Residue, then its C-alpha position, 0 to 999 in steps of 0.5 A: m500500500v502506497v500512502g498519500g499525505g494530503n491530509i497532513i499538509r498540502g505542500a503543492r498549495l503552499s508552492q503555488e501560492g509562492l509561500i515555499d519552493q516546490a522541492t521543500a513543499d514536496s519534502m513536507g508532503m513526503l513526511g506527511t506520507i510517512i506519518n500516515a504510513l505509520a498510522l496505517t501500519h499500526a492500525l493493521e497490526a492492531s487488527g491482527r494483520a502483520a504489516r511493515c512500514m517502509s519508507a523511501v526517505a531514510v527515517p532510521g528507527i521509525a520505518e524500514p528503508y524501502d528496498r524492493l527485495t525486502g518488500e518482496r520478502h515481506l509480501e511472500a511472508g504474508r505481511v502487508v507492506v505500507l509504503g511512505g515517502g513517495v519515491g523519495s524525491p521532490f517533483f514526483t507525486t504519490d501516484s508515481g510512487a504507487a505505479l513505481r512500487a506496484s511495478e517493482l513489487k510485481c503487483d497485479a494492479v494499482l488500486k487508487a483509493t481517493k475522494v471520488d467514486g471513479v474517473y469523470s469526464a471533468d471535475p464533478k465538483k466544478d462541472a454538473r455535466a461531468t459523467r463518470y466512466d465505469r471503464l476506459t483505457l489508460a491511453e484514453a485517460i492519458d489522451r483526454r487528460l482526465g486527471v486519474m493520476d499524473l501522466g507519468a504514473l499513467a504512462m508507467c501503468l500503460e507500459r507495464r500493462m497494469p490496470v488502475l482501479v479508481f474508487d471512493f476511499d470513504k465508502p465503508g467496505n470499498i477497499r475490501r470490495a476492490i481487493e475482492g474484484e467487485s465492480i466499483g469505481t472506474l477500471a482503466t485498463p492497458 
């Protein structure tokens, strides 16, 4: 699981407002993802699931440093791997981190749990005529610039032939439904 950090700090907003440079803002965001990864790891462990928190940013004594081989061993042992710190560098989104880690760890798909119930033709909060897609291709999402994920992440998923499922994080049971393959949200296929 690659964890975002938008609820902790919106570094991009601070950067856009000229309050802080983007590299620093992105670093703040990476730290937010580590905080959330720690919280999720704790919640999983408390519920009886074995989990490991790994970070692309070195935080000794707080999270294991991410490396692909160790991540694979945790997965083989049945542990949930919770990944914070994005890719460890500014100018890359959590979406890029998810596409990269899913590729490295040989995952079957990217499940993007977010604030909307799928991919729309436009921002449904700004355009009442926006329509939701049940299915589309990754190439269509890229060509139409639908904002499913950043373009680099979509391109990586397309290149690796990895489908992306976008669904509502806030609806109870949706993560389980997504993992079990139920038809929810929007499925973007290679």
